[in-house]
N, CA, C and O of each residue as an XYZ file, in Angstrom:
820
protein
N     118.175    -10.780     56.599
C     117.415     -9.848     55.533
C     115.951    -10.025     55.728
O     115.470    -11.132     55.971
N     115.172     -8.837     55.611
C     113.777     -9.009     55.815
C     113.145     -8.874     54.115
O     113.466     -8.027     53.281
N     112.306     -9.846     53.988
C     111.760     -9.791     52.577
C     110.513     -8.933     52.869
O     109.855     -8.944     53.910
N     110.326     -8.263     51.879
C     109.271     -7.441     51.781
C     108.335     -7.345     50.595
O     109.015     -6.810     49.719
N     107.200     -7.573     50.144
C     106.349     -7.331     49.019
C     105.511     -5.997     49.498
O     105.468     -5.373     50.558
N     104.837     -5.847     48.160
C     103.785     -4.798     48.100
C     102.737     -4.901     47.219
O     102.939     -5.076     46.018
N     101.554     -4.803     47.726
C     100.344     -4.939     46.934
C      99.792     -3.204     47.138
O      99.554     -2.531     48.141
N      99.737     -2.896     45.563
C      99.407     -1.410     45.720
C      98.762     -1.071     44.362
O      99.327     -1.596     43.403
N      97.781     -0.364     44.110
C      97.529      0.001     42.646
C      98.208      1.146     42.034
O      98.033      1.564     40.889
N      98.857      1.520     42.764
C      99.268      2.900     42.080
C     100.937      2.785     41.682
O     101.790      2.907     42.561
N     101.250      2.562     40.408
C     102.695      2.273     39.830
C     103.659      3.170     40.348
O     104.745      2.679     40.656
N     103.503      4.268     40.490
C     104.516      5.388     40.980
C     104.660      5.235     42.725
O     105.567      5.767     43.365
N     103.863      4.625     43.162
C     103.999      4.516     44.734
C     104.874      3.016     44.838
O     105.891      2.871     45.515
N     104.270      2.025     44.060
C     105.280      0.682     43.939
C     106.798      0.830     43.726
O     107.695      0.174     44.256
N     106.908      2.029     42.661
C     108.400      2.249     42.146
C     109.048      2.907     43.078
O     110.228      2.631     43.294
N     108.236      4.128     43.967
C     108.932      4.540     45.089
C     109.312      3.720     46.167
O     110.436      3.777     46.666
N     108.306      2.857     46.599
C     108.701      1.899     47.909
C     109.731      0.952     47.528
O     110.491      0.521     48.395
N     109.846      0.541     46.172
C     110.965     -0.293     45.807
C     112.397      0.334     46.011
O     113.419     -0.179     46.467
N     112.157      1.594     45.535
C     113.592      2.364     45.723
C     113.857      2.466     47.093
O     114.984      2.286     47.554
N     112.805      2.766     47.815
C     113.301      3.305     49.220
C     113.560      1.854     49.921
O     114.466      1.870     50.754
N     112.952      0.684     49.730
C     113.308     -0.328     50.654
C     114.885     -0.807     49.967
O     115.689     -1.261     50.780
N     115.246     -0.726     48.758
C     116.654     -0.967     48.209
C     117.681     -0.352     48.719
O     118.791     -0.824     48.475
N     117.571      0.859     49.558
C     118.430      1.855     50.035
C     118.536      1.236     51.296
O     119.499      1.660     51.934
N     117.775      0.252     51.950
C     118.247     -0.350     53.464
C     118.793     -1.549     53.044
O     118.354     -2.233     52.120
N     119.793     -1.807     53.759
C     120.620     -3.049     53.637
C     120.147     -4.136     54.654
O     120.621     -5.271     54.700
N     119.015     -3.591     55.579
C     118.596     -5.016     56.041
C     117.200     -5.484     55.249
O     116.789     -6.602     55.561
N     116.484     -4.792     54.326
C     115.321     -5.057     53.769
C     115.899     -5.508     52.174
O     116.931     -5.153     51.604
N     114.895     -6.352     51.754
C     115.137     -7.077     50.447
C     113.707     -7.170     49.617
O     112.806     -7.961     49.894
N     113.687     -6.341     48.698
C     112.125     -6.224     48.002
C     112.034     -7.308     46.842
O     112.573     -7.325     45.736
N     111.046     -8.338     47.552
C     111.053     -9.483     46.959
C     109.719     -9.588     45.815
O     109.574    -10.631     45.177
N     108.901     -8.574     45.651
C     107.656     -8.468     44.616
C     106.702     -7.722     44.976
O     106.342     -7.486     46.129
N     106.148     -7.223     43.728
C     104.969     -6.487     43.692
C     103.511     -6.864     43.038
O     103.592     -7.638     42.084
N     102.294     -6.471     43.374
C     101.219     -6.819     42.684
C     100.435     -5.437     42.760
O     100.440     -4.644     43.702
N      99.660     -5.319     41.367
C      99.067     -4.262     41.059
C      97.367     -4.040     41.882
O      96.777     -2.963     41.793
N      96.829     -5.139     42.579
C      95.846     -4.914     43.012
C      95.604     -6.357     43.824
O      96.349     -7.325     43.671
N      94.428     -6.347     44.722
C      94.302     -7.531     45.520
C      93.901     -9.095     44.827
O      93.922    -10.175     45.418
N      93.547     -8.839     43.433
C      93.254    -10.153     42.845
C      94.744    -11.040     42.789
O      95.882    -10.676     42.489
N      94.263    -12.190     43.162
C      95.575    -12.873     42.951
C      96.366    -12.627     44.139
O      97.543    -12.970     44.021
N      95.990    -12.056     45.399
C      96.992    -11.831     46.408
C      97.376    -13.282     47.135
O      98.515    -13.440     47.575
N      96.452    -14.251     47.234
C      97.056    -15.682     48.030
C      98.139    -16.276     47.094
O      99.174    -16.699     47.609
N      97.971    -16.335     45.781
C      98.795    -16.994     45.081
C     100.302    -16.028     44.942
O     101.392    -16.553     44.718
N     100.131    -14.775     45.096
C     101.320    -13.756     45.347
C     102.153    -14.273     46.370
O     103.293    -14.710     46.211
N     101.473    -14.193     47.499
C     101.839    -14.137     48.853
C     102.727    -15.408     48.534
O     103.949    -15.303     48.429
N     101.973    -16.775     48.362
C     102.631    -17.942     48.265
C     103.817    -18.103     47.485
O     104.836    -18.720     47.797
N     103.541    -17.411     46.325
C     105.117    -17.695     45.482
C     106.128    -16.743     46.236
O     107.272    -17.185     46.332
N     105.887    -15.561     46.758
C     107.034    -14.632     46.930
C     107.694    -14.840     48.366
O     108.891    -14.629     48.559
N     106.686    -15.334     49.502
C     106.970    -15.822     50.564
C     107.474    -14.383     51.466
O     108.496    -14.509     52.140
N     106.923    -13.343     51.473
C     107.292    -12.131     52.349
C     107.180    -12.203     53.848
O     106.200    -12.536     54.515
N     108.467    -11.795     54.277
C     108.345    -11.639     55.937
C     107.215    -10.633     56.218
O     106.379    -10.778     57.109
N     107.285     -9.505     55.285
C     106.284     -8.164     55.647
C     105.549     -7.773     54.393
O     106.224     -7.309     53.474
N     104.439     -7.883     54.265
C     103.629     -7.278     53.123
C     102.910     -6.036     53.353
O     101.987     -5.775     54.124
N     103.521     -5.356     52.539
C     102.527     -3.856     52.530
C     101.605     -3.722     51.873
O     101.596     -4.037     50.683
N     100.527     -3.181     52.545
C      99.313     -3.393     51.980
C      98.251     -2.283     51.589
O      97.711     -1.771     52.570
N      97.856     -1.821     50.386
C      97.017     -0.571     50.527
C      95.801     -0.920     50.829
O      95.314     -2.006     50.515
N      95.188      0.013     51.492
C      93.589      0.114     51.784
C      92.661      0.154     50.674
O      91.756     -0.680     50.685
N      92.739      1.104     49.572
C      92.010      1.653     48.596
C      92.546      1.053     47.356
O      93.568      1.511     46.846
N      91.890      0.020     46.829
C      92.214     -0.309     45.516
C      91.054     -0.857     44.553
O      90.117     -1.451     45.087
N      91.066     -0.710     43.358
C      89.849     -1.331     42.606
C      89.690     -2.722     42.728
O      90.654     -3.465     42.909
N      88.409     -3.160     42.632
C      88.032     -4.460     43.070
C      88.122     -4.842     44.535
O      87.619     -4.075     45.355
N      88.539     -5.626     44.821
C      88.609     -5.769     46.809
C      89.550     -4.883     47.083
O      90.672     -4.666     46.625
N      88.642     -4.219     48.237
C      89.685     -3.272     49.064
C      90.830     -3.980     49.841
O      90.637     -5.168     50.100
N      91.713     -3.551     50.151
C      92.995     -3.729     50.973
C      92.336     -4.868     52.334
O      92.626     -6.035     52.594
N      91.345     -3.888     52.996
C      90.648     -4.876     54.287
C      90.080     -6.116     54.025
O      90.200     -7.073     54.790
N      89.322     -6.147     52.735
C      88.949     -7.732     52.512
C      89.877     -8.443     52.133
O      89.856     -9.637     52.430
N      90.931     -7.908     51.381
C      91.950     -8.917     50.921
C      92.936     -9.288     52.145
O      93.425    -10.416     52.204
N      93.201     -8.347     53.079
C      93.589     -8.665     54.460
C      92.891     -9.801     55.076
O      93.628    -10.706     55.469
N      91.658     -9.943     55.241
C      90.889    -10.879     55.841
C      91.320    -12.248     55.019
O      91.617    -13.268     55.640
N      91.331    -12.195     53.677
C      91.479    -13.450     52.975
C      92.941    -14.016     53.112
O      93.136    -15.231     53.084
N      93.825    -13.231     53.239
C      95.195    -13.738     53.599
C      95.257    -14.223     54.634
O      95.704    -15.369     54.690
N      94.821    -13.528     55.901
C      95.267    -14.008     57.152
C      94.454    -15.488     57.675
O      94.790    -16.292     58.544
N      93.313    -15.471     56.805
C      92.718    -16.920     56.921
C      93.481    -17.686     56.009
O      93.034    -18.829     56.092
N      94.331    -17.656     55.245
C      95.287    -18.640     54.536
C      96.503    -18.380     55.194
O      97.166    -19.397     55.396
N      97.021    -17.271     55.610
C      98.308    -17.222     56.160
C      98.484    -16.565     57.525
O      99.125    -15.519     57.634
N      97.888    -17.205     58.618
C      97.817    -16.815     59.935
C      98.962    -15.975     60.401
O      98.840    -14.927     61.036
N     100.098    -16.534     60.026
C     101.375    -15.793     60.557
C     101.813    -14.731     59.606
O     102.847    -14.150     59.937
N     101.323    -14.406     58.648
C     101.831    -13.282     57.727
C     101.581    -12.118     58.478
O     100.520    -11.867     59.047
N     102.815    -11.261     58.458
C     103.047     -9.824     59.151
C     102.615     -8.725     58.120
O     103.448     -8.296     57.321
N     101.405     -8.293     58.125
C     100.932     -7.291     57.334
C     100.941     -5.995     57.573
O     100.188     -5.812     58.530
N     101.499     -4.762     57.128
C     101.583     -3.498     57.217
C     100.760     -2.754     56.301
O     101.008     -2.654     55.099
N      99.617     -2.150     56.983
C      98.706     -1.538     56.132
C      99.256      0.147     55.549
O      99.426      1.067     56.349
N      99.432      0.269     54.338
C     100.147      1.601     54.010
C      99.020      2.246     53.281
O      98.661      1.847     52.173
N      98.576      3.037     53.775
C      97.508      3.751     53.041
C      97.554      5.502     53.259
O      98.417      6.066     53.930
N      96.602      6.094     52.646
C      96.212      7.849     52.834
C      94.720      7.826     53.699
O      94.040      8.838     53.869
N      94.432      6.739     54.103
C      93.068      6.639     54.988
C      93.429      6.900     56.113
O      94.366      6.195     56.490
N      92.943      7.896     57.079
C      92.938      8.118     58.365
C      91.513      7.656     59.014
O      91.154      8.057     60.120
N      90.822      6.863     58.294
C      89.330      6.538     59.134
C      89.441      5.789     59.852
O      90.118      4.765     59.758
N      88.648      6.226     60.924
C      88.701      4.856     62.190
C      88.405      3.725     61.667
O      89.124      2.727     61.707
N      87.264      3.817     61.112
C      86.704      2.199     60.568
C      87.844      1.461     59.682
O      88.058      0.253     59.782
N      88.567      2.337     58.784
C      89.755      1.464     58.132
C      90.816      0.968     59.269
O      91.314     -0.158     59.285
N      91.079      2.015     60.226
C      91.858      1.593     61.096
C      91.476      0.207     62.010
O      92.296     -0.695     62.182
N      90.507      0.193     62.401
C      89.589     -0.473     63.234
C      89.630     -2.060     62.593
O      90.048     -3.119     63.061
N      89.061     -1.738     61.435
C      88.799     -2.865     60.685
C      90.131     -4.064     60.216
O      90.166     -5.290     60.113
N      91.312     -2.749     59.982
C      92.571     -3.401     59.653
C      93.144     -4.104     60.809
O      93.516     -5.255     60.582
N      93.303     -3.617     62.089
C      93.823     -4.086     63.253
C      92.823     -5.329     63.580
O      93.366     -6.347     64.008
N      91.684     -5.333     63.448
C      90.728     -6.492     63.808
C      91.148     -7.479     62.889
O      91.316     -8.576     63.422
N      91.384     -7.432     61.598
C      91.337     -8.290     60.926
C      93.084     -9.097     60.783
O      93.461    -10.033     60.076
N      93.835     -8.233     61.797
C      94.986     -9.089     61.965
C      96.433     -8.313     61.401
O      97.572     -8.779     61.381
N      95.990     -7.071     60.989
C      97.246     -6.187     60.415
C      98.189     -6.045     61.563
O      97.756     -5.828     62.694
N      99.467     -6.161     61.311
C     100.331     -5.826     62.379
C     100.821     -4.303     62.686
O     101.545     -4.057     63.651
N     100.309     -3.178     61.671
C     100.915     -1.791     61.370
C      99.855     -1.369     60.602
O      99.107     -2.075     59.925
N      99.830      0.055     60.776
C      99.100      1.062     60.073
C      99.731      1.972     59.710
O      99.916      2.747     60.647
N     100.324      2.405     58.498
C     101.214      3.711     58.215
C     100.688      4.508     57.209
O     100.132      3.940     56.269
N     100.753      5.632     57.227
C     100.305      6.554     56.685
C     101.347      7.087     55.250
O     102.540      7.242     55.512
N     100.979      7.302     54.076
C     101.902      7.143     52.857
C     102.461      8.672     52.905
O     103.050      9.110     51.917
N     102.285      9.421     53.974
C     102.913     10.891     53.969
C     104.122     10.690     54.975
O     104.799     11.653     55.335
N     104.345      9.500     55.380
C     105.585      9.321     56.221
C     106.726      9.255     55.235
O     106.710      8.900     54.056
N     107.666      9.657     55.952
C     109.109      9.612     55.343
C     109.879      8.113     55.317
O     109.430      7.215     56.029
N     110.754      7.942     54.684
C     111.737      6.485     54.574
C     111.988      6.081     55.863
O     111.915      4.914     56.247
N     112.302      7.088     56.579
C     112.737      6.273     57.942
C     111.817      6.184     58.841
O     112.240      6.111     59.995
N     110.410      6.162     58.661
C     109.273      5.842     59.354
C     109.037      4.297     58.711
O     108.690      3.308     59.356
N     109.263      4.348     57.553
C     108.753      3.255     56.621
C     109.655      2.065     57.069
O     109.235      0.917     57.210
N     110.968      2.475     57.282
C     111.975      1.242     57.654
C     111.580      0.895     58.998
O     111.253     -0.281     59.159
N     111.539      1.671     60.010
C     111.188      1.397     61.241
C     109.960      0.497     61.423
O     110.008     -0.522     62.111
N     108.647      0.986     60.659
C     107.442      0.325     60.673
C     107.937     -1.203     60.152
O     107.812     -2.133     60.948
N     108.388     -1.407     59.080
C     108.637     -2.739     58.676
C     109.546     -3.551     59.451
O     109.603     -4.764     59.247
N     110.388     -2.882     60.478
C     111.517     -3.613     61.243
C     110.610     -4.281     62.629
O     110.693     -5.382     63.173
N     109.832     -3.222     62.877
C     109.176     -3.637     64.063
C     108.022     -4.786     63.731
O     107.864     -5.729     64.505
N     107.238     -4.642     62.541
C     106.564     -5.719     62.229
C     107.003     -6.730     61.792
O     106.282     -7.694     61.535
N     108.480     -6.713     61.591
C     108.985     -8.254     61.256
C     109.311     -8.962     62.346
O     109.475    -10.179     62.257
N     109.441     -8.342     63.444
C     109.760     -8.807     64.858
C     108.717     -9.383     65.657
O     108.779     -9.901     66.772
N     107.703     -9.188     64.848
C     106.130     -9.596     65.278
C     105.616     -8.473     66.344
O     104.818     -8.773     67.233
N     105.998     -7.507     66.226
C     105.396     -6.486     67.228
C     104.508     -5.584     66.346
O     104.627     -5.518     65.123
N     103.700     -4.966     67.002
C     102.749     -3.909     66.333
C     103.127     -2.606     66.223
O     103.569     -2.088     67.248
N     103.043     -1.744     64.924
C     103.412     -0.640     64.719
C     102.366      0.196     64.389
O     101.860      0.242     63.267
N     101.886      1.141     65.744
C     100.870      1.945     65.292
C     101.343      3.438     65.778
O     101.375      3.645     66.991
N     101.605      4.183     65.135
C     101.875      5.420     65.104
C     101.118      6.285     66.004
O      99.919      6.037     66.137
N     101.664      7.322     66.680
C     100.860      8.084     67.539
C      99.637      8.861     67.060
O      98.740      9.281     67.791
N      99.716      8.994     65.783
C      98.501      9.935     65.123
C      97.248      8.710     65.293
O      96.183      8.945     65.863
N      97.568      7.514     64.745
C      96.641      6.568     64.763
C      95.981      6.349     66.276
O      94.781      6.366     66.551
N      97.091      6.140     67.171
C      96.733      5.839     68.423
C      95.802      6.966     69.168
O      94.985      6.735     70.060
N      96.104      8.183     68.616
C      95.375      9.233     69.223
C      93.535      9.253     68.464
O      92.460      9.473     69.021
N      93.857      8.929     67.062
C      92.568      8.813     66.368
C      91.753      7.643     67.211
O      90.596      7.940     67.506
N      92.148      6.582     67.554
C      91.563      5.390     68.297
C      91.191      5.829     69.649
O      90.107      5.450     70.093
N      91.994      6.619     70.396
C      91.787      6.994     71.569
C      90.684      7.824     71.439
O      89.672      7.537     72.079
N      90.705      9.036     70.552
C      89.402      9.955     70.303
C      88.018      9.325     70.246
O      87.026      9.660     70.893
N      88.125      8.453     69.447
C      86.899      7.696     69.013
C      86.414      7.203     69.958
O      85.344      7.580     70.435
N      87.170      6.185     70.444
C      86.699      5.393     71.358
C      86.428      6.006     72.957
O      85.766      5.492     73.860
N      87.132      7.187     72.950
C      87.288      7.800     74.203
C      85.628      8.734     74.320
O      85.020      9.118     75.319
N      85.331      8.842     73.017
C      83.777      9.887     72.921
C      83.004      9.214     72.920
O      81.928      9.765     72.685
N      82.931      7.968     73.105
C      81.951      7.081     72.941
C      81.943      6.075     74.520
O      81.224      5.089     74.681
N      82.739      6.523     75.364
C      83.025      5.831     76.627
C      83.541      4.588     76.498
O      83.058      3.668     77.159
N      84.563      4.385     75.657
C      85.461      3.457     75.665
C      84.544      2.031     75.331
O      84.385      1.089     76.108
N      84.096      2.138     74.201
C      83.498      0.477     73.715
C      84.604     -0.219     73.419
O      85.677      0.252     73.040
N      84.309     -1.444     73.610
C      85.050     -2.729     73.626
C      84.927     -2.792     72.033
O      84.138     -2.191     71.303
N      86.054     -3.797     71.677
C      85.916     -4.248     70.021
C      84.765     -5.150     70.115
O      84.172     -5.334     69.052
N      84.321     -5.753     71.150
C      83.143     -6.825     70.763
C      81.727     -5.848     70.745
O      80.791     -6.135     69.998
N      81.694     -4.845     71.519
C      80.759     -4.088     71.631
C      80.699     -3.152     70.137
O      79.595     -2.890     69.659
N      81.746     -2.765     69.576
C      81.891     -2.250     68.193
C      81.415     -3.103     67.161
O      80.977     -2.588     66.132
N      81.443     -4.516     67.315
C      81.041     -5.639     66.262
C      79.663     -5.586     66.535
O      78.971     -5.653     65.520
N      78.962     -5.471     67.758
C      77.736     -5.825     67.837
C      76.953     -4.425     67.228
O      75.923     -4.437     66.555
N      77.693     -3.271     67.635
C      77.070     -1.799     66.945
C      77.047     -1.889     65.565
O      76.023     -1.634     64.932
N      78.136     -2.246     65.014
C      78.237     -2.381     63.373
C      77.182     -3.314     62.980
O      76.548     -2.939     61.994
N      76.844     -4.378     63.464
C      75.655     -5.066     63.096
C      74.399     -4.414     63.360
O      73.730     -4.638     62.351
N      73.949     -3.967     63.882
C      72.959     -3.139     64.466
C      72.701     -2.189     63.434
O      71.565     -2.000     62.999
N      73.878     -1.484     62.958
C      73.778     -0.354     62.000
C      73.361     -0.700     60.694
O      72.808      0.116     59.956
N      73.656     -2.163     60.292
C      73.240     -2.708     59.179
C      71.850     -3.439     59.290
O      71.536     -4.117     58.311
N      71.055     -3.397     60.254
C      69.780     -3.761     60.464
C      69.650     -5.217     60.942
O      68.612     -5.830     60.695
N      70.836     -5.899     61.735
C      70.741     -7.207     62.346
C      70.076     -7.305     63.677
O      70.437     -6.670     64.668
N      68.912     -8.285     63.624
C      68.335     -8.227     65.030
C      69.331     -9.132     65.905
O      70.231     -9.812     65.412
N      69.073     -9.054     67.125
C      69.774    -10.215     68.200
C      70.116    -11.391     67.694
O      71.309    -11.685     67.628
N      69.178    -12.220     67.274
C      69.219    -13.576     66.889
C      70.475    -13.551     65.834
O      71.366    -14.386     65.988
N      70.549    -12.660     64.828
C      71.407    -12.517     63.882
C      72.760    -12.375     64.483
O      73.660    -13.149     64.156
N      72.933    -11.482     65.292
C      73.859    -10.899     65.760
C      74.673    -12.051     66.750
O      75.891    -12.213     66.815
N      73.631    -12.778     67.479
C      74.520    -13.643     68.228
C      74.844    -15.238     67.468
O      75.531    -16.136     67.955
N      74.217    -15.247     66.326
C      74.786    -16.334     65.287
C      75.801    -15.981     64.959
O      76.754    -16.682     65.297
N      76.057    -14.763     64.167
C      77.303    -14.112     63.545
C      78.488    -14.193     64.257
O      79.516    -14.688     63.792
N      78.363    -13.636     65.576
C      79.299    -13.227     66.528
C      79.474    -14.292     67.491
O      80.261    -14.278     68.437
N      78.652    -15.241     67.162
C      79.430    -16.734     68.137
C      78.710    -16.399     69.595
O      79.381    -16.728     70.574
N      77.709    -15.919     69.797
C      77.230    -15.330     71.227
C      75.819    -15.902     71.664
O      74.904    -16.301     70.944
N      75.888    -15.838     72.888
C      74.352    -16.117     73.423
C      73.474    -14.895     73.368
O      73.881    -13.736     73.281
N      72.173    -15.307     73.432
C      71.264    -14.196     73.071
C      71.474    -13.360     74.724
O      71.489    -12.130     74.744
N      71.562    -13.824     75.482
C      71.833    -13.025     76.749
C      72.951    -11.995     76.661
O      72.824    -10.817     76.995
N      74.266    -12.654     76.089
C      75.319    -11.861     75.966
C      75.220    -10.621     75.127
O      75.786     -9.559     75.386
N      74.224    -10.931     73.799
C      74.159     -9.784     73.016
C      73.481     -8.706     73.880
O      74.076     -7.632     73.966
N      72.241     -8.863     74.573
C      71.494     -8.379     75.295
C      72.315     -7.447     76.351
O      71.981     -6.292     76.614
N      73.316     -8.042     76.858
C      74.129     -7.310     77.981
C      75.199     -6.360     77.065
O      75.687     -5.357     77.585
N      75.496     -6.696     75.825
C      76.728     -5.684     75.187
C      75.648     -4.693     75.060
O      75.972     -3.600     75.524
N      74.178     -4.762     74.452
C      73.773     -3.656     73.788
C      73.345     -2.590     75.108
O      73.272     -1.365     75.013
N      73.159     -3.181     76.006
C      72.699     -2.452     77.452
C      74.144     -1.567     77.462
O      74.149     -0.336     77.423
N      75.103     -2.216     77.509
C      76.317     -1.543     77.619
C      76.654     -0.181     76.822
O      76.905      0.979     77.147
N      76.524     -0.960     75.520
C      76.414      0.213     74.387
C      75.474      1.337     74.660
O      75.961      2.468     74.672
N      74.191      1.192     74.882
C      73.392      2.239     75.545
C      73.849      3.167     76.417
O      73.658      4.378     76.303
N      74.570      2.523     77.458
C      74.691      3.424     78.473
C      76.001      4.405     78.180
O      75.963      5.600     78.473
N      77.518      3.591     77.390
C      78.338      4.602     77.000
C      77.953      5.614     75.984
O      78.426      6.751     75.983
N      76.964      5.124     74.998
C      76.499      6.182     74.180
C      75.407      7.211     74.880
O      75.112      8.211     74.227
N      74.985      7.078     75.772
C      73.745      7.945     76.586
C      72.604      7.919     75.534
O      72.242      8.977     75.020
N      72.047      6.774     75.213
C      70.852      6.584     74.411
C      70.035      5.366     74.766
O      70.616      4.333     75.100
N      68.868      5.425     74.718
C      67.976      4.599     75.212
C      67.410      3.459     74.430
O      66.738      2.557     74.930
N      67.734      3.565     73.147
C      67.217      2.524     71.941
C      68.156      2.462     70.766
O      69.119      3.227     70.706
N      67.954      1.753     70.021
C      68.968      1.056     68.732
C      69.257      2.216     67.837
O      70.382      2.524     67.443
N      67.741      3.056     67.448
C      67.986      3.915     66.227
C      68.679      5.247     66.994
O      69.154      6.113     66.260
N      68.736      5.401     68.218
C      69.392      6.610     68.468
C      70.883      5.973     68.517
O      71.807      6.546     67.939
N      71.106      4.598     69.330
C      72.633      4.221     69.172
C      73.060      4.305     67.892
O      74.008      5.080     67.770
N      72.649      3.714     66.757
C      73.103      3.662     65.449
C      73.293      5.103     65.093
O      74.462      5.336     64.786
N      72.597      6.013     65.047
C      72.460      7.403     64.604
C      73.698      8.061     65.280
O      74.557      8.671     64.644
N      73.713      7.867     66.743
C      75.121      8.647     67.290
C      76.251      7.963     66.673
O      77.172      8.588     66.147
N      76.198      6.649     66.729
C      77.417      5.959     66.258
C      77.851      6.735     64.743
O      78.890      7.393     64.708
N      77.163      6.631     63.769
C      77.319      7.174     62.476
C      77.793      8.588     62.600
O      78.872      8.983     62.159
N      76.830      9.391     63.290
C      77.413     10.681     63.393
C      78.943     10.771     63.986
O      79.674     11.638     63.508
N      79.419      9.956     64.947
C      80.939      9.880     65.321
C      81.719      9.269     64.425
O      82.938      9.408     64.527
N      81.297      8.668     63.631
C      82.248      7.992     62.447
C      82.562      6.863     63.089
O      83.655      6.505     62.650
N      82.135      6.030     63.989
C      82.469      4.804     64.325
C      81.915      3.371     63.774
O      82.337      2.237     64.002
N      80.866      3.797     63.002
C      80.292      2.427     62.133
C      80.096      3.216     60.791
O      80.142      4.444     60.720
N      79.863      2.342     59.698
C      79.554      2.974     58.476
C      78.041      3.072     58.271
O      77.208      2.358     58.830
N      77.779      4.130     57.325
C      76.391      4.157     57.072
C      75.966      3.086     56.185
O      74.781      2.979     55.871
């Protein structure tokens, strides 16, 4: 049996998921939590094989909670379950260690399939999410994850020294990534790079 737990702030969503999970003979519902507060203690107590985690919740959002959980439980298998199709939510979820990303409008068969794939240690990224990632990264010349990290810090006003420190890079490495970013975005300065990235939705404002 695959032990499944849920962290989601909507009671009706938790109720529906609990019912759906109970209908599959390979899944065992082991617990629910209404928000990210106490997530570490919750996971330590119920010991899920797969945790379903909402992205948007009051207080700490799901992506922040995900980072905290993965730091404490690096082998935890987390499936983000959300209404958000934001590139940044997908990118940061996968970057922080989520094993899958499932939209809440999918049917129960998709839910079962996603849980079972993630439980095996594989990743579940549906075609719509793959297309979103391809569209965004393709539109900016396939920026690498590290280039996206550098670009995100640039968007928040970080200078090269701060970027090097936060991302554990050399100054020459930072400068090289910035040159690649400029080339892929077809710009010649930091301001233009950030403005274009914001317009494309690949960094937050």
